[in-house]
C-alpha positions as CSV (number, residue, x, y, z in Angstrom):
1,M,28.4,108.6,-95.7
2,D,28.7,107.8,-99.4
3,P,25.5,108.2,-101.4
4,R,26.8,106.5,-104.6
5,P,25.0,103.2,-105.5
6,V,26.3,99.7,-105.2
7,G,26.6,97.9,-108.5
8,V,25.2,94.3,-108.7
9,F,26.2,92.2,-111.6
10,D,25.0,88.8,-112.9
11,S,25.2,87.0,-116.3
12,G,21.4,87.3,-116.4
13,L,18.5,87.7,-114.0
14,G,19.6,85.3,-111.2
15,G,21.4,88.0,-109.3
16,A,18.0,89.5,-108.6
17,S,17.9,86.9,-105.7
18,V,21.0,88.5,-104.2
19,L,19.7,92.0,-104.8
20,R,16.5,91.1,-103.1
21,E,18.5,90.0,-100.0
22,A,20.5,93.3,-100.2
23,L,17.3,95.4,-100.3
24,T,16.2,93.6,-97.1
25,L,19.5,93.6,-95.2
26,L,20.9,97.0,-96.4
27,P,17.8,99.1,-97.1
28,H,19.7,102.4,-96.7
29,E,21.8,101.7,-99.8
30,N,20.9,102.3,-103.4
31,Y,21.7,99.9,-106.2
32,I,22.3,99.6,-110.0
33,Y,21.7,96.1,-111.3
34,Y,23.3,95.0,-114.6
35,G,22.3,91.8,-116.2
36,D,24.2,90.5,-119.2
37,N,21.1,88.9,-120.6
38,L,22.3,89.2,-124.2
39,N,25.1,86.7,-123.4
40,A,23.4,84.5,-120.8
41,P,24.0,81.9,-119.7
42,Y,27.7,82.0,-118.9
43,G,27.8,78.4,-117.6
44,D,28.5,76.8,-121.0
45,K,31.1,79.3,-122.2
46,T,34.9,79.1,-122.0
47,E,36.9,80.7,-119.2
48,A,38.3,83.3,-121.7
49,E,34.7,84.2,-122.8
50,I,33.4,84.4,-119.2
51,T,36.4,86.6,-118.2
52,A,36.0,89.0,-121.1
53,L,32.2,89.4,-120.5
54,T,32.7,89.9,-116.8
55,F,35.3,92.6,-117.3
56,R,33.0,94.3,-119.7
57,C,30.1,94.3,-117.3
58,A,32.3,95.5,-114.4
59,D,33.5,98.4,-116.5
60,E,29.9,99.3,-117.4
61,L,29.0,99.5,-113.7
62,V,32.1,101.5,-112.9
63,S,31.2,103.9,-115.7
64,R,27.9,104.5,-114.0
65,G,29.6,105.7,-110.8
66,V,29.1,102.8,-108.4
67,K,31.1,102.7,-105.2
68,A,31.4,98.9,-105.0
69,I,30.5,95.9,-107.0
70,L,28.7,92.8,-105.9
71,I,29.2,90.0,-108.3
72,A,26.0,87.9,-108.0
73,C,27.2,85.2,-110.4
74,N,28.9,82.0,-109.1
75,T,30.3,81.3,-112.5
76,A,32.0,84.7,-112.9
77,T,33.3,84.4,-109.3
78,A,34.8,81.0,-110.0
79,T,36.3,82.2,-113.3
80,C,37.9,85.5,-112.7
81,I,37.2,87.2,-109.3
82,R,41.0,87.6,-108.6
83,Q,41.6,89.4,-111.9
84,I,38.6,91.6,-111.4
85,R,39.7,92.6,-107.9
86,E,43.2,93.4,-109.1
87,K,41.9,95.5,-112.0
88,L,39.2,97.6,-110.3
89,E,39.7,100.4,-107.9
90,V,36.4,99.9,-106.3
91,P,35.9,97.0,-103.8
92,V,34.4,93.8,-105.2
93,V,32.4,91.3,-103.2
94,S,31.2,88.0,-104.7
95,V,28.9,85.1,-104.1
96,E,30.2,81.5,-104.1
97,P,28.5,78.1,-103.5
98,A,27.6,77.6,-99.8
99,I,29.1,74.2,-99.5
100,K,30.9,75.1,-96.2
101,P,27.7,75.5,-94.1
102,A,26.2,72.5,-95.9
103,C,29.2,70.3,-95.0
104,A,29.3,71.6,-91.4
105,A,25.7,70.5,-90.7
106,D,25.1,67.2,-89.0
107,G,24.3,64.2,-91.0
108,T,25.8,61.1,-92.7
109,G,24.3,61.7,-96.1
110,K,25.6,63.4,-99.2
111,V,25.5,67.1,-100.2
112,L,24.3,67.8,-103.7
113,M,25.9,71.0,-105.2
114,M,23.8,72.1,-108.1
115,A,25.4,74.7,-110.4
116,T,26.4,75.5,-113.9
117,L,28.8,73.3,-115.8
118,A,31.5,75.9,-115.7
119,T,31.3,76.4,-111.9
120,T,31.6,72.7,-111.2
121,K,34.8,72.4,-113.4
122,L,36.7,75.6,-112.4
123,G,39.7,75.6,-110.2
124,R,38.5,78.1,-107.6
125,Y,35.4,76.0,-106.8
126,L,37.3,72.7,-106.8
127,E,39.9,74.2,-104.4
128,L,37.0,75.3,-102.1
129,Q,35.6,71.8,-102.2
130,S,39.0,70.3,-101.4
131,R,39.1,72.3,-98.1
132,M,35.9,70.6,-96.8
133,P,36.3,68.1,-94.0
134,D,35.1,65.3,-96.3
135,P,35.3,66.5,-100.0
136,G,33.9,63.2,-101.2
137,R,30.6,64.0,-99.4
138,V,29.9,66.7,-102.0
139,I,28.4,65.5,-105.3
140,N,28.7,68.2,-108.0
141,V,25.7,68.3,-110.3
142,P,26.1,70.4,-113.5
143,C,22.6,71.6,-114.6
144,P,22.7,73.0,-118.1
145,G,19.3,74.2,-119.3
146,L,17.9,75.4,-115.9
147,V,19.1,79.0,-116.4
148,D,17.7,79.2,-119.9
149,R,14.2,78.4,-118.6
150,I,14.4,80.7,-115.6
151,E,15.6,83.6,-117.9
152,R,12.3,83.0,-119.9
153,N,10.4,83.4,-116.6
154,V,9.5,79.7,-116.5
155,L,9.2,79.1,-112.7
156,A,6.4,76.6,-112.1
157,D,7.2,73.8,-109.7
158,D,6.4,71.1,-112.3
159,A,8.3,72.8,-115.2
160,F,11.7,71.2,-114.6
161,D,11.1,67.5,-114.0
162,D,12.6,66.5,-117.4
163,L,15.8,68.3,-116.7
164,F,16.0,67.1,-113.1
165,D,15.6,63.5,-114.3
166,R,18.5,64.0,-116.6
167,F,20.8,65.5,-113.9
168,L,19.6,63.8,-110.7
169,S,18.3,60.4,-111.6
170,P,21.7,58.7,-110.8
171,Y,21.2,59.7,-107.2
172,H,17.5,58.6,-106.7
173,G,17.1,56.9,-103.4
174,M,20.2,58.4,-101.8
175,E,20.3,60.0,-98.4
176,I,20.8,63.7,-99.1
177,D,21.5,66.0,-96.1
178,G,21.8,69.2,-98.1
179,I,21.2,70.7,-101.5
180,V,23.4,73.7,-102.3
181,L,21.9,76.1,-104.8
182,G,25.2,77.0,-106.5
183,C,23.7,79.4,-109.1
184,T,21.8,82.5,-108.0
185,H,19.1,81.7,-110.6
186,Y,18.2,78.5,-108.8
187,I,16.8,80.4,-105.8
188,F,13.7,81.1,-107.9
189,I,13.0,77.4,-108.5
190,R,13.6,76.2,-105.0
191,G,10.0,75.0,-104.8
192,A,10.5,72.9,-107.9
193,I,13.7,71.4,-106.5
194,A,12.1,70.7,-103.1
195,R,9.2,69.0,-104.8
196,Y,11.5,66.7,-106.8
197,A,13.8,66.0,-103.8
198,A,10.8,64.9,-101.7
199,A,9.8,62.4,-104.4
200,H,13.2,60.9,-105.1
201,F,15.6,61.4,-102.2
202,K,15.9,60.3,-98.5
203,G,17.2,62.5,-95.8
204,A,16.7,66.1,-94.7
205,C,17.5,67.8,-98.1
206,R,18.1,71.1,-96.4
207,F,18.8,74.0,-98.8
208,Y,21.8,76.3,-98.7
209,D,22.7,79.4,-100.7
210,G,25.3,82.1,-100.3
211,N,23.1,85.1,-100.7
212,A,22.7,86.4,-97.2
213,A,26.4,85.7,-96.3
214,T,27.4,87.7,-99.4
215,V,25.3,90.7,-98.5
216,R,26.6,90.6,-94.9
217,Q,30.2,90.6,-96.4
218,L,29.2,93.6,-98.5
219,A,28.0,95.4,-95.4
220,R,31.3,94.8,-93.7
221,V,33.3,96.0,-96.7
222,L,31.3,99.2,-97.1
223,E,31.7,99.9,-93.4
224,E,35.5,99.2,-93.4
225,K,36.0,101.4,-96.5
226,G,33.9,104.2,-95.2
227,L,31.4,103.8,-98.0
228,S,28.2,103.1,-96.1
229,N,25.1,105.1,-96.8
230,D,22.5,105.8,-94.1
231,A,20.2,108.0,-96.2
232,G,19.4,105.8,-99.3
233,S,16.0,104.4,-100.0
234,A,16.7,100.9,-101.4
235,R,16.3,102.2,-105.0
236,A,17.2,99.6,-107.6
237,E,17.9,100.8,-111.2
238,F,17.8,98.0,-113.8
239,C,20.2,97.8,-116.8
240,T,20.7,95.0,-119.3
241,S,22.7,94.2,-122.3
242,G,19.6,92.6,-123.8
243,D,16.2,93.9,-124.7
244,E,15.0,96.0,-121.7
245,A,11.3,95.7,-122.8
246,V,11.7,91.9,-122.4
247,Y,13.8,91.6,-119.3
248,R,12.6,94.5,-117.1
249,P,9.2,92.9,-116.4
250,I,10.8,89.6,-115.6
251,F,13.3,91.3,-113.3
252,N,10.6,93.2,-111.5
253,S,8.6,89.9,-111.1
254,L,11.6,88.0,-109.7
255,L,12.5,90.9,-107.3
256,S,9.1,90.7,-105.8
257,R,8.8,87.0,-105.4
């Protein structure tokens, strides 16, 4: 048994959706969440900037005594997960867009992969897409602006239609089998996306995200490394590079949604 906490990192508050999954599936672990809210969003930054920021946040968590790190940021994963794993002595688990289960599901329609601009352009993600049975079935949809609103705790189902029109109007009327939420922030506006999809797309429009699979992988890694804890209480400490008075209430709200 290892009582040290698991570190959870995201560029902002979206990783609260992954932490929420971890609190449910691994309730005997304790957690330290670090949100780089001062520098969010990462999706419109360069690879060098994203890498430097991710390393700094990982070092911050290590300095706080975590036994493992869960990178709950698709953009950071696509940018520098290999370098982070090579550098750190603690095991690192990361989330990535769930296009594999989306592409494996039955259907003849398209799969929309909604993510940050950086994620849709980076080599790691594009290589993942190339391994799908029919890579052309996946339509990558960069969504700049969504994270900014979610970070401000704007979550109403009708608060994003202007942005959705900008990103998704080219696909109106298409048969869509699946919608991949390729940014952990987007879990919190699933209702808004579902509302828009019902009005503008045909097909099943099933949702996919990588949160539960990521937490299950974390459980396997902790078990394999002898790091599991059976006496924790699902305690979650919140840390941020931004103004804690601003972001802690939003974090607590998202965690309880």
